[in-house]
Each structure stands twice: as structure tokens, then as C-alpha cells.
C-alpha positions in Angstrom: 77.1 148.1 23.2 74.8 145.3 24.2 73.9 142.6 21.5 71.2 140.1 22.1 71.3 137.1 19.5 68.6 134.5 19.0 68.2 134.4 22.7 65.5 132.0 24.0 64.7 131.8 28.0 61.9 129.9 29.8 60.6 129.0 33.3 58.9 125.9 34.7 58.4 125.0 31.2 56.9 128.2 29.6 58.4 130.4 27.3 59.7 134.0 28.2 61.4 134.7 25.6 61.7 132.7 22.3 64.3 133.6 19.8 64.5 137.2 20.3 67.3 139.7 19.0 68.1 143.3 20.0 71.1 145.5 20.1 71.3 148.6 22.5 73.7 151.3 20.9 75.2 154.4 22.1 72.4 157.5 22.4 69.5 155.2 22.6 66.9 155.7 24.9 64.8 152.6 24.9 61.6 152.2 26.7 60.7 148.8 27.5 56.8 148.2 27.6 54.2 145.5 27.9 51.7 144.2 30.1 52.9 143.0 33.8 54.6 139.7 33.3 55.8 140.0 29.8 59.2 139.9 30.7 60.3 143.6 31.0 62.3 143.2 34.3 63.7 139.6 33.3 65.2 141.5 30.2 66.9 143.8 32.2 68.3 141.2 34.3 69.9 139.6 31.0 71.5 143.0 30.1 73.0 143.3 33.8 74.3 139.7 33.4 72.0 138.7 36.6 70.4 135.8 34.5 71.7 133.2 31.9 69.7 132.3 28.8 68.4 128.9 28.2 69.8 129.4 24.4 71.7 132.4 22.2 74.0 135.1 23.4 73.7 138.5 25.0 77.3 140.1 24.0 78.7 142.9 26.2 82.2 144.2 26.3 83.9 143.9 29.0 84.9 147.7 29.2 81.1 148.6 29.4 80.2 150.4 32.3 76.4 149.3 33.6 74.1 150.9 36.1 71.5 148.8 37.3 68.3 149.8 39.1 66.3 146.9 40.6 63.3 146.8 42.8 65.6 145.4 45.3 68.1 147.3 47.5 71.7 146.0 47.9 73.3 148.2 50.5 73.8 147.8 53.7 72.3 150.3 56.1 75.5 151.5 58.0 76.3 154.8 56.4 75.2 158.3 55.9 73.2 159.3 52.9 76.3 161.2 51.7 78.3 158.4 52.1 76.4 156.0 50.5 76.5 158.1 47.7 80.1 158.5 47.6 80.3 155.0 46.9 79.4 155.9 43.5 83.0 157.2 42.8 85.1 154.1 43.0 87.9 155.7 41.3 87.8 158.8 43.0 87.6 157.1 46.0 90.4 155.1 45.5 92.6 158.3 44.6 91.4 160.0 47.7 92.6 156.7 49.8 96.3 156.9 47.8 96.5 160.7 48.7 95.8 160.3 52.2 98.6 157.4 52.3 100.8 159.4 50.7 100.3 162.4 52.7 100.7 160.5 56.1 104.0 158.8 54.6 105.3 162.3 53.8 104.2 163.6 57.5 106.8 160.9 58.9 109.6 161.4 56.7 112.7 164.0 57.5 115.1 163.4 54.8 113.8 166.3 52.8 116.7 166.2 50.2 116.7 162.4 49.6 115.3 160.9 46.0 113.0 158.7 47.7 111.3 162.1 49.7 111.4 163.9 46.0 109.6 160.7 44.4 106.9 160.8 47.0 106.3 164.5 46.3 105.7 163.8 43.1 103.5 161.1 43.2 101.5 163.0 45.6 101.2 166.0 42.6 100.2 163.5 40.3 97.5 162.1 42.4 96.1 165.2 43.3 96.1 166.6 39.5 94.6 163.1 38.8 91.8 163.9 41.4 91.2 167.5 40.2 90.8 166.2 36.8 87.8 163.2 37.9 86.2 166.1 39.3 87.3 165.2 43.3 87.1 168.8 44.0 83.6 169.0 43.0 82.6 165.8 44.5 80.1 167.5 47.3 78.6 169.9 44.9 77.9 167.0 42.4 76.2 164.7 45.1 74.3 167.6 46.3 72.8 168.6 43.2 71.8 164.9 42.7 70.5 164.3 46.2 68.3 167.7 46.2 67.2 167.0 42.8 65.6 163.6 44.1 64.2 165.4 47.2 66.3 165.2 49.8 67.1 168.1 52.1 70.4 169.5 53.2 69.8 168.4 56.7 69.2 164.4 55.4 72.9 164.2 54.0 74.2 163.2 57.3 71.7 160.8 58.2 72.1 157.1 58.1 70.4 155.2 55.4 68.5 153.0 57.8 66.3 156.0 59.2 64.6 156.2 55.6 61.9 154.1 54.4 62.4 151.7 51.7 60.8 154.2 49.0 63.5 156.8 50.3 66.4 154.1 50.1 65.3 153.4 46.6 66.2 157.1 45.6 69.9 156.8 47.4 70.3 154.1 44.9 69.2 155.8 42.3 71.2 158.8 42.9 74.4 156.5 43.2 73.4 155.3 39.5 72.8 158.7 38.3 76.4 159.9 39.8 78.3 157.0 38.4 77.3 158.2 34.8 77.7 154.6 33.2 77.9 153.7 29.5 74.2 152.1 29.8 71.6 152.7 32.3 69.1 149.9 33.3 66.4 151.7 35.4 63.5 149.5 36.4 60.4 151.4 37.5 62.4 154.6 39.0 59.4 157.0 39.2 57.6 154.5 41.6 58.9 156.2 44.6 59.2 159.6 43.4 56.9 162.7 43.6 55.7 165.0 40.9 58.6 167.6 41.3 61.4 164.9 41.6 60.1 163.0 38.3 60.2 166.3 36.6 63.9 166.8 37.7 64.8 163.3 36.6 63.5 163.7 33.2 65.6 166.7 32.6 68.7 164.8 34.2 67.9 161.8 31.7 67.3 164.0 28.8 70.9 165.4 29.2 72.6 161.8 29.8 74.9 161.3 27.3 75.0 157.3 27.5 72.7 154.5 26.4 69.1 154.2 28.6 67.0 150.8 29.0 64.0 151.8 31.1 60.8 150.0 32.6 58.0 152.3 33.3 54.3 152.4 33.2 54.4 156.3 33.2 53.4 157.2 30.0 54.4 161.1 30.0 58.0 160.2 31.3 58.5 157.6 28.6 57.5 160.3 26.1 59.7 162.8 27.6 62.8 160.6 28.0 62.9 158.0 25.4 63.5 158.1 21.7 62.6 154.2 20.9 60.1 151.7 22.4 60.5 147.7 22.5 57.3 146.0 23.1 57.1 142.8 24.9 54.5 140.4 24.0 53.9 136.7 23.8 57.9 136.0 24.2 58.7 138.5 21.2 59.9 141.8 20.5 59.0 144.6 18.3 61.2 147.1 18.2 60.1 151.0 17.1 62.1 153.9 16.6 60.0 156.3 18.1 58.8 157.6 22.1 55.6 155.7 23.5 52.8 157.9 21.9 54.1 157.5 18.2 54.7 154.0 18.9 51.2 153.5 20.1 50.1 155.0 16.5 53.2 153.1 14.5 51.8 149.9 16.2 48.5 150.4 15.1 49.3 151.3 11.2 51.5 148.4 11.2 49.1 145.9 12.1 46.4 147.2 9.7 48.9 146.9 7.0 50.0 143.2 8.0 46.0 142.7 8.2 45.7 144.1 4.5 48.7 142.3 3.7 47.5 138.9 4.8 43.9 139.4 3.2 45.7 140.0 -0.2 48.0 137.0 0.4 45.3 134.6 1.1 43.1 135.9 -1.7 46.2 134.9 -3.9 46.5 131.6 -2.3 42.9 130.4 -2.6 43.0 131.8 -6.7 46.0 129.8 -6.8 44.7 126.8 -5.3 41.7 127.1 -7.5 44.0 126.9 -10.7 46.2 124.1 -9.3 42.7 121.8 -9.2 41.6 122.9 -12.0 45.0 122.0 -14.3 46.3 119.1 -12.1 44.1 116.7 -13.7 44.8 117.8 -17.5 47.9 116.1 -18.8 49.1 119.3 -21.0 48.7 121.5 -17.9 50.0 119.2 -15.1 53.4 120.5 -15.1 52.0 124.2 -14.9 50.0 123.1 -11.7 53.2 121.5 -10.3 55.0 124.8 -11.0 51.9 126.8 -9.2 52.4 124.2 -6.0 56.1 124.8 -6.1 55.6 128.8 -5.9 52.9 127.9 -2.9 55.4 126.3 -0.7 58.0 128.7 -1.2 55.9 131.4 -0.4 56.8 133.8 2.8 53.5 133.5 4.7 52.6 136.8 6.5 51.4 136.5 10.1 49.4 139.1 11.8 51.3 139.9 15.2 49.4 138.7 18.0 48.0 141.4 20.3 47.3 140.7 23.9 43.9 142.0 24.1 42.9 140.5 27.6 42.1 143.8 29.6 40.1 144.4 32.7 36.2 145.4 32.0 34.8 146.9 35.0 32.8 149.7 36.4 31.8 151.2 39.8 28.7 150.4 41.2 26.3 153.5 41.2 27.0 155.8 44.4 24.2 155.4 47.1 22.5 158.1 47.6 23.8 161.0 50.1 23.6 164.7 50.9 25.0 167.5 49.3 28.1 167.6 51.0 30.5 164.6 51.2 32.8 165.8 53.7 33.7 168.8 55.9 37.0 168.5 57.8 37.9 171.3 60.1 41.2 172.4 61.8 42.8 169.5 60.9 46.1 169.1 62.8 48.5 166.0 63.2 51.8 165.5 65.4 53.7 162.5 65.1 55.2 162.9 68.8 56.8 166.4 68.3 56.7 166.3 64.6 54.1 168.2 63.2 53.0 167.2 59.8 49.6 169.1 59.5 48.3 172.1 61.0 45.0 173.9 60.7 44.1 172.1 57.5 40.5 172.7 56.3 38.4 170.9 53.6 35.2 170.5 52.3 34.3 168.1 49.5 30.8 168.6 47.4 29.0 165.4 46.4 30.5 164.2 43.1 33.6 166.2 43.3 36.8 164.5 42.1 39.9 165.8 43.8 43.8 165.3 43.7 46.0 165.5 46.7 49.5 166.2 45.2 52.9 167.4 46.9 56.4 166.2 47.9 56.9 163.1 49.6 56.1 163.7 53.9 54.1 166.5 53.3 51.2 164.7 54.7 48.7 163.6 52.0 48.5 160.1 53.1 48.4 161.0 56.8 45.0 163.5 55.9 43.6 160.5 53.5 44.0 158.1 57.0 42.5 160.4 59.2 39.3 161.0 56.8 38.8 157.1 57.0 39.4 157.6 60.8 42.5 155.0 60.9 44.8 158.1 62.8 44.0 160.0 66.0 44.2 163.8 65.4 43.2 167.2 66.2 40.3 168.7 64.7 37.0 167.8 63.4 35.9 165.4 60.5 32.0 165.1 59.6 30.8 163.1 57.0 27.9 164.0 54.8 24.4 162.4 55.5 24.5 158.6 54.4 28.2 158.9 53.3 29.9 155.4 52.5 33.6 155.4 52.3 35.9 153.1 50.3 39.5 153.1 51.0 42.4 152.2 48.7 45.5 152.4 50.7 49.1 153.0 49.2 50.0 149.5 50.7 46.8 148.1 50.0 48.4 144.8 48.5 50.0 144.3 51.8 46.3 143.8 53.6 45.8 140.4 51.5 46.5 137.5 53.0 49.3 135.4 51.5 48.0 132.1 52.0 44.3 132.4 50.8 43.5 131.8 46.8 42.1 134.6 44.8 38.6 132.9 45.0 38.8 132.8 48.7 39.9 136.4 49.4 37.0 138.0 47.3 34.5 135.6 48.7 35.5 136.3 52.3 34.7 140.4 51.4 31.4 139.6 49.6 28.3 140.4 51.0 25.0 138.4 50.3 24.5 140.7 47.3 27.7 139.8 45.9 28.7 136.7 46.8 26.9 135.0 43.7 28.4 137.3 41.4 32.2 136.6 42.8 33.4 134.7 39.7 31.9 136.9 37.4 33.6 140.2 39.3 37.2 138.1 38.9 36.3 137.7 35.3 36.3 141.5 34.8 39.6 141.6 36.6 41.3 138.6 34.6 41.1 136.1 37.0 39.3 133.3 35.3 39.6 129.4 35.7 42.3 128.3 37.3 43.5 131.7 38.1 41.0 132.3 40.8 43.0 129.3 42.6 46.5 131.0 42.6 47.4 131.9 46.0 47.5 135.5 46.6 51.3 134.9 47.7 52.5 133.8 44.2 50.6 136.9 42.6 52.7 139.9 40.8 52.5 143.1 42.0 50.0 144.0 39.3 48.0 140.9 40.0 47.7 141.9 43.8 46.6 145.1 42.6 43.6 144.0 40.7 42.4 141.7 43.5 42.7 144.7 46.2 40.9 146.9 43.3 38.1 144.0 42.8 37.4 144.0 46.7 36.2 147.7 46.1 33.6 146.9 43.9 32.0 144.5 46.4 30.4 147.3 48.7 28.6 150.3 47.5 30.5 153.9 48.3 29.9 157.2 47.6 33.2 158.8 48.6 36.3 156.9 47.3 39.7 157.6 48.6 42.5 155.9 46.6 46.3 156.4 47.5 48.7 155.7 44.4 46.3 153.4 42.8 48.6 153.1 39.8 51.5 151.3 41.2 52.0 148.5 39.8 49.4 148.4 37.4 50.2 148.4 33.7 49.1 151.0 31.3 46.0 149.3 29.7 44.8 148.5 33.3 45.8 152.1 34.2 43.6 153.6 31.5 40.6 151.3 32.5 40.8 152.4 36.0 40.8 155.9 35.1 37.9 155.6 32.7 35.8 154.0 35.6 36.8 156.6 37.9 35.7 159.1 35.5 32.5 157.4 35.0 32.0 156.9 38.8 29.3 159.4 40.0 30.3 159.4 43.7 32.9 161.8 45.6 36.6 161.1 44.7 39.9 161.8 46.5 43.1 160.5 44.6 46.7 160.7 45.8 48.9 160.1 42.8 52.1 161.1 41.3 51.2 159.8 37.9 50.6 163.1 35.7 49.2 161.3 32.9 46.5 159.3 35.1 45.6 162.5 36.8 45.1 164.8 33.5 41.6 165.3 33.1 40.2 163.2 35.9 39.9 165.7 38.7 38.7 169.2 38.5 40.6 170.4 41.6 44.1 169.6 43.0 45.2 170.6 46.6 48.8 170.9 47.1 50.4 169.7 50.6 53.1 172.1 51.5 54.1 173.5 54.7 52.0 171.7 57.1 48.6 172.8 55.1 47.1 172.7 51.9 46.5 175.2 48.7 43.8 174.8 46.3 44.0 175.0 42.4 41.1 174.9 40.4 41.4 172.4 37.2 43.6 169.1 36.8 47.0 168.6 37.1 48.0 170.5 34.2 46.5 173.6 35.3 48.5 173.1 38.8 51.7 172.3 37.1 51.4 175.6 34.8 50.5 177.7 37.7 53.2 176.5 39.7 55.7 176.8 36.7 57.3 173.7 37.2 58.2 173.5 33.5 61.3 175.5 34.5 62.5 173.4 37.2 65.5 175.4 37.9 63.5 178.2 38.9 61.9 175.8 41.5 65.7 174.4 42.5 66.4 177.9 43.3 63.0 179.0 45.3 62.7 175.8 47.1 65.7 173.4 47.4 68.6 176.0 48.1 68.9 176.6 51.8 70.2 179.7 53.1 73.7 180.0 54.7 73.5 179.5 58.5 75.7 181.6 61.1 77.2 179.4 63.9 74.2 180.4 66.2 71.9 178.7 63.6 74.4 175.6 63.1 74.7 175.1 66.7 70.8 175.0 66.9 70.7 172.5 63.9 73.1 170.4 65.5 71.1 170.1 68.7 67.8 169.6 66.6 69.3 166.7 64.6 70.7 165.4 68.0 67.3 165.3 69.5 65.7 163.7 66.3 68.5 161.0 66.3 67.3 160.2 69.9 63.6 160.2 69.1 64.5 158.0 66.1 66.5 155.4 68.3 63.4 155.5 70.5 61.1 154.5 67.9 63.4 151.8 66.3 63.6 150.1 69.4 59.9 150.4 70.0 59.4 148.9 66.6 62.1 145.9 67.4 60.1 145.4 70.8 56.9 145.4 69.0 58.1 142.9 66.3 59.5 140.5 68.8 55.9 140.5 70.6 54.0 139.9 67.4 56.2 137.2 66.2 55.7 135.4 69.6 52.2 135.9 69.6 51.7 134.9 66.0 53.4 131.5 67.0 51.4 131.0 69.9 48.2 131.5 67.8 49.5 129.3 65.3 50.2 126.4 67.7 46.4 127.3 69.4 45.1 126.8 65.7 46.6 123.7 64.9 45.4 122.1 68.2 41.7 123.3 67.5 41.9 121.8 64.0 42.4 118.5 65.6 39.1 116.9 66.8 40.5 115.4 69.8 42.7 118.5 70.8 39.6 120.7 70.4 37.4 118.5 72.8 39.8 118.9 75.4 40.5 122.6 74.9 36.8 123.5 75.0 36.3 122.1 78.2 39.0 124.5 79.9 37.5 127.2 81.6 37.7 130.7 80.1 39.7 129.4 77.0 37.6 130.9 74.0 37.5 134.2 76.1 41.3 134.2 76.2 42.0 133.1 72.6 39.9 136.1 71.5 41.5 138.3 73.7 44.9 137.1 72.0 43.2 138.2 68.8 42.6 141.4 70.0 46.0 141.8 71.2 47.5 140.9 67.8 45.5 143.3 66.3 46.3 146.0 68.9 50.3 144.9 68.3 50.1 145.1 64.8 48.2 148.5 65.0 50.7 149.9 67.2 53.4 148.6 65.0 52.1 150.8 61.7 51.5 153.8 63.7 55.2 153.7 64.9 56.4 152.7 61.3 54.6 155.9 59.9 56.1 158.2 63.3 59.6 157.0 62.0 58.7 157.8 58.4 57.8 161.5 59.0 60.7 162.0 61.0 62.6 162.5 57.8 60.7 165.6 57.0 
């Protein structure tokens, strides 16, 4: 299907791939694994003809249908969700247009007995038959099944795509690819924006998929469930294993051990042979024998042990400062975004040293409650922290708060205190930033590197209540394992919001499911929760939670009015966001100009003499901060309107 032969690719003088070969065959379900930056997404781009190698070939038959999910959206936000999904059915859409045109032409004709009229009728029947064979009559049902499986509600289908966040728009793009049922499917981190239930649904869908699959994912359980072949990318080379991820790990270890032993045996043979050569070389009657041995060594195929990228994070959280027996008590927590209620009467108590997980569908309030606890959102109810409790917070978009134009070193130095400041370089080294790496600007870092910087900042202050919202996004498997180990050893209280089942296994002793504006407690880890919720039989879940009852006319009218009202609210929020963005942009430009003037010695002297200049400057900074906060809150409100 797809064949790569002796391919090499380099950027800026650095090899990404060097002489690699690989084939993707029918029925292959390949998991691409490797560290962040190893070249996984690059290889997908080569398969999708988005990039051209420097040398070598990528052979793809012209008739091959490829579906490619990237991390970059490529559709215009002008259609409804259902209409955007329909774009997956190109052939059916063309047929429908032909049928519509034929019906229009027939309606204008009055020569019912003519040959041309009968020909139009025959064409219409043929097109309608083809339409039926290709599944046109079941189109709505097919689309609904996939959209519901990926977490959308029936009420979402007629909403415009621009009303959804980037994560939900990514789901629409994924739905289109699944509906296309291509010959080869290329998926780059498809689970990043999915909740646990949607991930399980996608697993089951891909298991039944008949085409070839090439998948990039850092979700170990997802890979194990879906793939039958693992291709490891390391140091510009590929290692191909006919096994799912967990078995690959074992096979890789065995292969390396055998290579090491074979190399030892060969090195011993070479050393012994060299001794014989030196022994017989000076003897006339043995010189020819020595030459024979020399030739044998030259022809010997030297065994090389595969390189292993052993660089990994090495860190642990500082001992949690002393605190009371109870870390947190939350009572009667309710949160509304205008008229949309997300949380209602939520009660929560966290005991010192307790580790809990927040799970549930996207939009059910997990992140909202996390932000309430760290005092980032206004709410109804009461949150009381325990005696001497100090909170550390890793937000879902934590990497967005890093300043792009600062270096890694500057970023960490700014966050350090008097105690940790002398240790900054050592701390950075434990997060794989050493030598020249510390001088890299934040803006040039990969997603995984930015995540490591954000994690690094957490170590700079002693904390005894740690709240982490999707901390594994962008982290490779080794880094996730190290983070998990550090969290298991952490002696403070932990709240973790995550959809990563493998990461949550054995990490927490309690799970809170967010559903219907409240939370439900499950004692045990994520496996206990999944078993109790009977998510293994996902068909039952689909029947119980995703099928909506039929509505009578009054209900439909009510829904219409509600949707109309919601649309007005969304439009209002979108207008406010646009206005705030313009204000932020104008104020940022003004502040940038002032900063430029202040950097000039002559200008600084002049400005410092102006009455109330620095008071006005400080006020502008505060205004900018408030505008940004208003923008974030408004975006959050818009996001929750999708529920």
C-alpha cells in the first residue's frame, strides 16, 4: 500500500531520518512510538505527501485513499456540525447533487412521451439506485452514530462549528476521517481531546476498521488495544516489531540483550584472531595463514548494538510542608456561566495525603471545580483550605502561560525564590535542559519541552496540595512514567484531572465522576471506576446515555426556543470576545511602545519627569491584566455553552 525505501530527511543540517525503509500493508495497525521530537509526526507527513524527502522514495498508489488527522485544523467555520461531517461523503454528495438537478429538470418538462424525457427518468433511477447502494439513505444515521460516539449530543448537530473550542473541532475532523473509511488512516494523537468514554468508543471502532492504520499516541492502553505492530523511531532509524506496545517493550529488551551478548562474543573472537595474526605474521611459514585471518576480519559483518535514548527526567517533589489533617473542605459549590449551570451543590472533602482523580465527559465541570479550588473563578458556596495548606496548580493550558520571548533559564529564574535560585541549573538538568538548552527561547520549544518547563516551575515552591489538570498532554511515555512515579512518592494531597487510564492506574485511591452538575465518589483507582460503570460493554453505555428520547411537538418547539436563546447568548459572548481582543491588542501595542521608550536613556529621563507617569503606567498594566482575565472568563463561558 505505502512503501518507503532508503529515505533520508534533514532540517538545518540535522538528520531526522537516515536511510530508512518501511512498508504499510493492508490490515496493518501500526503504532509509531518514540520520544518527543523523534520524527513521528514528520513520518506521517511523508506518508500523506505533505513533505518531500531529501533522498529515497515514498511509493503511494494513485488510487489509495488516505485519511489524515493532524493537530492543525483545516476547515472553515461556516457550516453546522452535521454539514461539516457530510463533507466526508464526496461521492454521495456528488450523486445527491446530480439527483437534485435531474429532479429539477424533470419538473420543468411537459413532453412526457418523448425519448429525451424517458432518458432523464432512466438516469434518475440509475442515480437513485447508486445512491442507495453507496449508503446515501443511511447517511444521517451513519453520521449520528460517529458523532454521538465522539461525545456530541443530538442538539449539537445543527450548531455551527465556530461555536466549539479547538478540541471539539478536532473531534469533528476525526469524525470526518472515520466516516470516509479510507484505505489508510493516519492519526496523530487522536485521544488528546477525548474523554475516557469517547476513547473507549474510538478503540472499538478502530478494532473493526478493515483498512491500514498508522497511529501516533502516548496512550499505552490505547496502543495495546488497537495496534498489532509497533515501529520505534530513535536517532533517525526505525525498528519494526510485529507486536502491540507492551509486547514490543519486552521484545525490544530481549533483542538488545541478544545483541549485547552477540557483540561480546564477536569482540572476543576478534581479539583472539588478532592475537593469532600478530603471532604468525612474523613467521615466514605462517605469513599466508595470517593474511587469511586478516581477510576474514575485514569481511566480518560487525555487530552493532542499537542505540537507546536513555536521557530521561529525574525529579521528585519536595517533601510536603506540615499541614492539618484535612486539606480541603468544599460545601454547596455551584457555578453558573450566565444562565448555564455547570455545578450544583457539590460537596468535597480531601484528607491530608489523599490522592484523587477527577473524571467524566468534557464540559461536566472538572476544570471548573479545579479553578474554583485555586480561587481563579467566582462561585456560590464555600471552599475552606486546611491549616497551613499551600496549593500548587498545573492548569490544562499551563504551557500557554510561559513567556515566549524568555529563555528556559530566565523563565525558571523568575519563578525561583531565594532558596531555590542557586539550584536552578541543577533543577533544569533533571528536566533534560542542560548546556545550551537552557538558552533556548520558550517559543521554539516543542509541546513536550514546554510541558517539562511548566512542570519544573512546580518544584520551585514547597506545596502540600497539588492540583494537576491533564498533566500528561504532550509528554512522551517515559516522561509520563517518571511523572507518575514522582506523584506516587509525593507525600502531599493530590487532585488530578485526566483521561489517561494508564497514567491513573494505581495512582489514586479515589475517583470522582462528574455528571449531571454534581460528583459521585468511587473508592479505588480508575480500574475500579471503569468496572463499576461497566464501561467494558460500551454498547450498554450508548443505549443508556447517548440515545435521546423522541420528543413530541411541544418538546421540539421548546428545544427550538432554547437553542435560539442559546444562539443569542453565544453571539453576545463572541462579540464580547472580539471587543476584548481589540482592546487587548491596542493596549499591548501602547505598552510595547512605552517599554521601548523606557529602554532609551534619554526618553526615560524625559518620561520620568512627567507628572503621574509611573502611576499611569502601572494602571495600564493592571487594565491589561484585567482585560486578559475577562477574555479568559468569557472564553470559558463560551466553551461551557456547548453542553
